[in-house]
N, C-alpha and C positions, 0 to 999 in steps of 0.2 A: 570467513566461517558466517557471518550474517550474510553475505551476499548469496553463499550457496544455499542457506536455509530459504531465503526469499525466492530463490529460483524454483524451490521443490514445493511451495504452497502458494496455491492461486492468490492473487492480491486481494479478491472479495472475502477470501476466507480470512487473511490476515487481519483486513478491519473488521471483520465480525467478531475476532478474537479480542479486539482493543475495545474496552469500555467506551460507552457513546460520550460520557462526561470527561474522558480523560484528554488532555492536551497532548499525550505523547505520540510522537511519529513511530512508524514500524521500527525504525533502527535503534530509536530509543528505547522502546520497550523490549528489543532483542539484547540491548548491552547488559542487562542483568536478568534476563528472564529467557526461557527456551521455548521453541516450537517443537512439538514432538508429534510425530506421526503415529498413530496406534491403529494398526490393519492396514488395507483390508485383508490381507493375508495375515491373521493373528488368531491363535486358538482361542483366547479368550472374547473374542468378539461375536461369537455364536453365528459365525456366517461371513460374508464379505461386507463388513462395515467397517468405514474408516472414521476415525476420531482425531480430529487435529485439537492437540491440547496446547495450551499456553500454561507454562509452568514457571513458578517461583520455587526453585529448588526441587522439594519433592511434592508440592502441594499444587493442586490445579487453579488457576486463576481464571480460566474460561476454556470453554469446549465448544467446537463446531461439528456435529455429527455429518458425515457426508454419505449418502446413499447412492445409489444407482450403479452399483459394480456388478450387478448380477444379469442385466440387460434381458429381463424375462418378456416384457411386453405382453402381459396377459391380457390386459382390458383391449387391446387391437385385436388380438387373436379371437376373442370372443364376438367382435363385431365383424369377423370374416369367417365364421362358421354357425351351424344351426345351434338352437338351445339345447338338442340333445348331444351333438357332437362336442360341447364344451363341458359336459359333465365329468369326464375323465381330467380336464385340466384342473378342475378345482382340487382334485386330490393333491395337485404339486404346489398349491399356495402354502398353507400351514401343513406341510408334510407330516406332522407329527399328530395332527388331528383330522386326518382325510374325510372320516366318515361325516363329521360335523360341517365340513366345507360343502360335501354334497347336499347335505340337508337346507343348508343355506342359499345355494343356487335355485334348488328346484322349487323352495318356497318362493322365491321372489319371481320365478318364471310362472309359478301357478296363480300368483297374485295378478301377474299381468295378463294371463289368459282368462282369470274368473274361474278356475276349478278348485276342488278341495280333494285331499286323497283320503280314501276310507278310513274308519276309526282305527283299523286293525295297523295299517300301514303307518299311522300317526304314531302309533304306540311304539311300533318297531322303530321308527325314526328317533323317538325319544330315547330309546334304550341304547340305541348306537351312539348317538350324540353324546350321552352321558358316559358311556364306557370310553368314548374318545376323550372327554374332558378330563376323566382319571388318568388314562394313559400319557396325554399331555402334560398333567401337573406334575406328574411322576418323573417325567424326563425334565422337567424344570426344576423339580427340588433335586434331583440326582446331581445334574448339571451345576446348579448352583452351589451346592456342597463341595463338588469337586473343583470349582473354581476357586474356593478358598481353602482347598488342601485335603478335604475329607473324600477319599476314594471309595471306601466300602460301601457307602449309602448309594452310591450311583450305580454299584453292581445290584445292589439289593432292589433299588427301584426298578430297574431293567428287567429284574426277575419277575416282578408283579406286572409290568407292562408285556411282557412275553406272554403271559396267561391271556391277556385281553387279545393280542394278535392269533392266538389260537382260536379264540372264538370267532374272530373275522375270518379265518380259514375255514372253518365249519360253516360259516354263514354264507360266504360267497366265492369261496375258492381262492381269496387273495388276502395276505396279510398286511400289506402296505398301502398299495395304492390300489383302493377298493371298488371305486365307481359302482357302489350297491344301490343308492337311491335313484329313482325314476322320476320323472315329472308324472304325476297322477298316482304315486305308490312307490313301491320298492321292487327291485327286480326278480325276488322269488322270497317265499316265505321262509321263517325260522325251521329248521329242522330239529327234532326232539332233542338231538345231541347236544346242539348249540345252546339251547335254553337251559339244558341240565348244567352245562359248562359254566354258564352266566350265573346262575344260581349258586354253583359251587365258588366260583370266585368271589361274589358278593359275601357268601358265608366266613370265608376265611381271609379278607382283604384287611379287616380292620385290624386283627392281631398283627399281621405283618406290617401295616403301616406304623402301628404303635412301637414295633420293634425298631423300623427306621427312625423314628422320633427319639426313643431313648438313647441312641447312637450319638445325636448331635445336641439335643435341647439342652443338655446340661455339659457339655463340651466347654471347656473355658475359651478354647481357641475359636471355636466357631462363633461363639456367642460375641466375643470382643471385635471379632472381624466383621459381624454384621449389625449388632445392635447400636442402633443411632447413627448409623452410615446410611448416606443417601437420603434424607430427610426432605419430604416434601409436604406442603401444607394442603389443606382441602381445597383452599381456594385457587391455588395455584394449579393443583391437579385437574381441576374442573377447566380451567381457562386454558390448560394447555391440549386437552382433549383426552385426558386418560380415560380409559374404560375397563371393565373387568376387575380382576384381583388387584391390580396396580391403585385402582380407584378406591375400590372397598377396604383396601389397606389404609386409606387416609379418613375413614370413618364415613364415607358416602355410602348409603344403603340403595345401591342403584344395580338392579340385575333385570334385563329384558324378560326374564323368564317369570318374574315376578311382576314388573311394572307394566311391561305389555305382553302379557302371556300368549304364546303361539303355541301350535299342536294342542296338546292336551295337558299343559303345565297348570292351568286352573284348576284341575283335578287332582293334583298331587300336592302332597304336603312336604314341604321342604323350607329350611332357614337360609336367608340370605346372610353370608358370614361376612362381618366387618371387623376391622381392628382400627385403632385412632392414632396409632403412632406416626404412620407415614414412611417408616424407614424400610431398610432391607428385611430385617427380621419380620416385620408386620407382614410383608408381602409373602414371605414364605408362610407364616403361620396361616394366611387366608389360603393359599393354594393347599395345604395340608388339610385343614378343616373343610373346605370344599371337595375335596376326595369322599370325605365321609357323607357329605350331603348328596353328592352323585351316586355313591352307592346306595343311600337311602332311596332315591328316586328310582333306581333300577330295580330295587326290591318291590316299589309298589307298582311299577310298570309289569313286572312278571305276573304279579297277583292280579292287575285289572284289565290286563290285554285281551280284547274282545276276540271271539272266532270272526270270520267275515273274508271279504275279498282283500287282497293287499295291492290291487290296482285299479284305477276305475275303468269302467266298461264304456269308454268312450272313443271308439276308433278314430274319429276325425282329429282327435286332439292327442290321443296317448295310442302308442302302438298296440295292438292287440296281442294276446298269446300266440306264440308260433303255431300251437294246434289250430288256431282259427285263421291265420294267415294261409297255411298249408291247405285248408279244406274249404275256405269260402272266398269267393271272388270279390265279393265286396271289401273284406278287410284286407285282402292282398292289395286291392287298388289303393286303399288308405295307406297302408303301410308304405306302399311305392311312394306317395305323395309326400308323406312324412320324411322319410329318409332322404329323397332328392331334394325336397324343396322347402322342407321346415314345416312348422305348424301355424305359421302365420297369424300370429295374436292382434287383436284390434289395435289400431293406433293409440298411442298413449304414453305415460312414463310413470314409473312406480320406484319406490324405494322400499325394500323390505331388509330387516336385518334380525339376526339371532344372537344370543349370548354365547359367543365362542368362548373357546378356552382362555385365549388371552385378551378377550374384551369383546366389543360389538364387531361383529363382522357383516357388513352390510353390502347390497348390491343395489345400485341404482341403474335402472333399464329404461332406454327409451326405444319405442316401437314405432314403425312406419308402416305397419302391416306387411311386414315382409318375413321370410323365414329366418333372418337373421337379425339381432338387436342392431338398431342405428347407432346407438350409443350405450356404451357400457363403462360405469364407473364402480370400482370396489373400495370399500371403505375397510381397509384391512386395519386391525387393532394394532399389530406390530409397528406399521408406520406411523400412527398418532401417538403411541407410547414413546416410541426414540424421540419425540419431541422433548420429552422432559430430561433428556440427559442434560443438556447444559445447566439447567437448575440443579440437577442432583449431583453432579459432580464437583461443581465449582467450591472450594474450601477442603475438599477431601484430598487424601494421599494418592499418588499414582497407583499404589496396591489397591485402594479402595474402588478405583474405576471398573477393576475386575468383576469385583463384588456386586456393584450396582449395575452392571449389565447384565448380570446372572439373574439378578433379583426381579428385573423387569420382564424377564423372559422374552427377547424379541426373537424372531425367526425370520431371516432375511428373504426367504422364498415369498412372503405374502408383502413384505415390505416393498421390494423391487418390483413392483407388478406391471 
């Protein structure tokens, strides 16, 4: 039995499961304890995530998360295509929040090039990024509740998310993989029916979110499954690299929209939501409260959005509108060069990050003056947040591991990049 278990688990993982201070050999540890594989094909791991657990009965003694089963290679893909060509691929990173991924990528490229989108385009980007945050948090809350046995709220949160997908459909003709944002602006202006739909959604959203909360906030089973489960201290969370709701649930008031404002967030009034408990329930509360703050931001964006261009008029760096390409030789030539050879930004390197729904989503780009980035590194929040699992699950029961994974809301599409 012991020999078979050892053959199934890599020796380095086995050693990582043993405490550094212990003198136990692998064989001695397995005499009274058990090595359990959770995933990578497991409905509660939110994707192809493998956890190797060391158990003493039902209690987790140690945990090693093992990533890499998705084999996406998006960083290398980015280095082998132009900056424009990679925009659709950002949809597939955190595929629950594709609009925000688009925004993060184009902001990084614009910083590398040295351009800035028109004000109206920046407000549109804020609106779609905040609606994407709401959609992502709704899925996180619903899936988290379902992980601990509450099915109805998952259906209710998906109902609200469906309304946001309808807005995407009106806005750009796509519900899921949108590819809406462009370097220098956005692909098209917001039609009046999409604006009206967004306003209607914000007006009715708070009551429906409250209805979801009433279903579980006083539910004894839900509370006992998540209250005090998966606790992490503020110091450990910072050391591990937590960002986003998981870090703010530990009492750290860090939000890039407030601490390092981008787009027009410095002109918007909103609160940075924090809780101090650092447990699974606190992480749920932060996401629910952030949905309301995002709704507040969208309402202000709709009120303040200026008229004007939605994309820069710089044909050498930004493709001109099709009407110009089809009627003017100079713009046709510029479009040909951009499509075939890229925009060729100056040599240099930049890092730019936004406050994604799961935390800090950043892109590090190195340019050698060519049409494709020489180096691309994606700082995905799910990858960094998963580093906290060994601290979160130790001392918990096996069933609590399911709740803890749901509470940190990982998405393997961006973790295995």
